[in-house]
N, C-alpha and C positions, 0 to 999 in steps of 0.2 A: 504493500500500500504506500509506503514511504517513497519507493521508486516511482510509482504512478504519480504521486503528488509532485515530486521533484521534476519529472518530465513535463507535467502540465504547467508548472510555474515557469520553467525555462522557455517552453513554447509560447506562453503568455507574454513573457517579457520581450521575446523576439517579435511577436505580433505587435506589441505596444510600440516598440521602436520603429518598426516598418511603417505602421499607420501614422505615427507622429511625423516621420521624415516626409512621407508622401503628402500628407496634409499641408505641411509647411511649404513644400515646393509648389503645390497647386495654388496656395494662397499667394505666394510670391508672383506666380505667373499671371494671376487674374486680379490682383489688388488695385492696379492703376496708381494714380497719384494720391496716396493716402493723406499726405500732408495738406494738399489742396482741399481734399474733402473735409478735413478737420477744421481748417481755418476759414473756408468759404471762398466764394469766387472773388470777393473784394480784397482779399489779402494780396500783398505785394510779393514779387518774386523773391525779394530778400527774406521776407518772413517765411515763405514756403521753404526756402533753402535752409533757413535756420531750424525750422520744425523738422525737416527731413534729417538733418544732422542730429538733432536731439533724440529722435526715435531710432537712430542708427540705420536708417534706410539707405544711407549713402555708402554703407559698408558692403563688401562682396557677399554674395549669397552664402557661401560656405562659412564665412566668419559669423554671419548672423545666425546660421543654423547651429553651429557649435556653441555659440554664446547662449542661445536659448536652451540647448540640451544641458549645458553645464548648470544653468540656473534651475531648470526643471528637476534635475536629479536631487537638488537640495530642497525641493518643494516650493521654490520661488518662481511663479509664473508671471510676475510683473504686474503692471496695471493696465487697465483699459485705455486705449489711445483716445477714446472719445469722451469718456466720463471720468477718467482718472481714478476709478474705483479699483482697488486691488482685486485681481482675478480670484484669489482664494476666497475673499469676502463675497464677491458677486455670486460665485457658485455655491458657497455655503448658505447663502440666503434663499436659494432657489432649489437646490438639490433635495432637501428633506420633503418638500411638497410633492415633487415628481416621484420620489422613491416611495413615499407613503401611498400615493394614489395607485402606482403600478403594482406595488407589493400586495395591497389589499385586493386589487382586481385579480391578480394571478392566483392568490390563495382561494378566492371564491370560484374562479374558473377551474382550479384543480379539484375542488370538492364537487361542484356540480357536474363537471365533465366526467369525473370518475363514476359518479352515481349513474349518470345517463348512459355513459359508454358501457358500463357493466350490465345495466338493465337491458340495453338494446342487444348486447351480445348473448345474454342468457335467454331473454324472452323471445326475441326474433319476431315480435308481433307489431302492434301499432306504435310502440315506443321506438322500435328500430326504424320504422318508416319516418316517424317524426324527427328523429335525430338526423337521419340522412337528408331530409328536406331542410331541416334547420341549418345543417352545415352549408348547403348550397345558398340558402338565403343569407346566412350570416356572412359568408365570404363575398357575396355579391353586393351587399348593402354597405356603402361607405360609412365610416365612423362619424363623419361630420353630419350626415343626414340623421343618424340616430341621436346625436348630440343636440341638433337643432330641434327635433321633435320633442325631446325630453325637456329642453328649456321652455318651449312654447306651452307644453301641457302642465308641467309640474312647477315651473317658476313663474311664468307670466299669467296663465289662466287660473291655476289653483293657488299659487303663492306659497307652496309648501317649502320651497328651497330658494336660496338666493340665485339670481340669474347670473351674477358675476361674483368673483372671488371676494371674500371678506377676510381672508387670512392676512394678518399684519403681524409684525414682530410682537411677541407676547400674547398673541391671540389665544383664547381658551379653546377647549374641546368643542364647544358649540359651533364656533366659526369653522373649525376644520370639518366637522360632520356636515354642516349646512353647505359648505363649499364643495366638498369632494364626493358627496353621495351621488349626484347626477353624473359627474364624469366617470366614476367607478362603474355605475350601471351601464353607461355607454360602452366602456371598454369590455364589460362583462358580456353584454349582448353580442358584441362584435367577435368575441373570442371563444365563448364557451361551446358553441355549436361545432365549430371546426375541430376543437380539441376533443370533444366527445366522440366525433367521428374517428379520429386517429386512435383514441383509447379503445373504442369499440373494436377496431380492426386488430389491435394488439391482443385483446381478450379472446376474440374468435380464433386467432392463431394459436393461442395457448390451449384453448378448449379442444382443439383438434389434435393436440399432442398425445403420444402414447401413454405418458405418465398419468394423464387424467383418466383415461380408460382403465388403467391399472388400479388407480385409487378407488374408482367407482366399483370395480369388480371385487375389491376387498370390503365393500360395505361401508366405507367412510362417508359420513353425511355430506350432502351436497354443499351445505353452507361452509363446512370446514374446508372442503376442496377449493371453493371459490376464494375465501378470505385468507386462508393460510398458504395455499400453494399457487393458485392461478394469479391472484392479485400480486403476490411477491414476484412471480416470474414476468408478469406484464408491466411491473412498475418501471424498469429501466426504459422501456420504449415510451411510457407515459411521461416520465421525467424529462426525457429528451425533447418531446413535443412541448412540454410546458416551459422548458428553458428557452426554446426557440420563440415561444409566445412572449415570454418576458422580454427578450431582446427586441422582438418586433414591437412590443408596446413602448419600449424606451424610444425607438426611432419614430413611431407614429403618434406619440402622445402630443406632439406639437399642435396638431389640428384640434384636439380636444381642449388643450390649454388656451388656444386662441378663441374658441367658441365661448368658453366660460371665463375668459379674461384672467386666467391663473398665471401668476408670475413664477413659472417653472423653468426647467432646463430647456425644454423644447423651444419656447418663445425666446429665451436668451440666445440659443444657438442660431436661430433664424435672424434675429436682430444683429448679432455680432457678425454673421457671415455677410449679410446685406451691406454692412458698413465697412467690411474688410478689416475688422478689428482683430488683428492677428493674435495678440496675447490672449484675448477672451476666447476666440475660436479654438486655439490650441489647448487652453485649459479645459474647455468643454469636451473636446475630443479625448484628451488624456483621461479625464474622470469617467467618461462613458466607457472607454475601452477597459479601464480597470474594473468597473462594475461587471462588464461582460465576462472578463477573465475570472472574477470571483464566482459569478453564477455558474459558469462552466466547470470550475474546479469543484464547487459544492456538489453539482450533479454527478461529476465523475467519482467523487468520494462515496456518495450514496449508492451509485451504481456498482462500485467496487465492493461495497458492503453487502449489497443484495445479490450480486452475481460474482462468484469466485473467479470465473473465466476472465472477467475484466481485469482483476488484479494480476492474474497469471500472464495476461497478454502485455 
């Protein structure tokens, strides 16, 4: 298991380095005149040149890249070029909101998808047809459509929840619940059907294995077979699906955050990229990749615990 963890960490660090370098190069090629964008069209050429030198944009590309890597290794991602806010502080103020929203959504997706997927695999009746239909509808319906409908019904018409975010520094649990309930429901509707379909397929595959027929021939109760043996064997496939769902939610949450005016990582990433705010974009990229690495590592550890073949490989 330790060898597995070490390999995953080494590959994760390599992926983080590659993604960081590629992102830095792409931003360099597409950023344009950042100093002019910061100072405005009325700024003089002397002021623009001075700002360019202040930001280090007059340095060679490799020099800037290695300077950034050296600072990033120590945890210093600099300050936003446009707001002068430290990158660590800007991300720290927004990351908890996004992580709470996505984590709650993925936990609920895991519970509901497992129940629906297992029921569909075992019953093979109307539940199975509903799950398959729901998977098609869920994947075909854009998340922003679900979000807009939820806002219109539950926030505007019924007034049960806030239409826009009320989460501020020091906000209590009530503000978090009122703000994140509808976004979580939107993510849940968009993700649970497709996850249930995948988990259903994993359960059906396990139910067709020889060991299940052997257990049944020994007179072991069906409930014990399902929850003690089949569920454990199907869990690695289900965890892989859910980990991909989690990563997908991190990337697609920007739409939901825009609909509900939530100051999260998604909106921060879009704003920073639009302005070519390189320190802020690089900070968002690094933190996002680290989260993905941690999620994949946790999934690999759990899969290794559930399946000895993973540890052996």
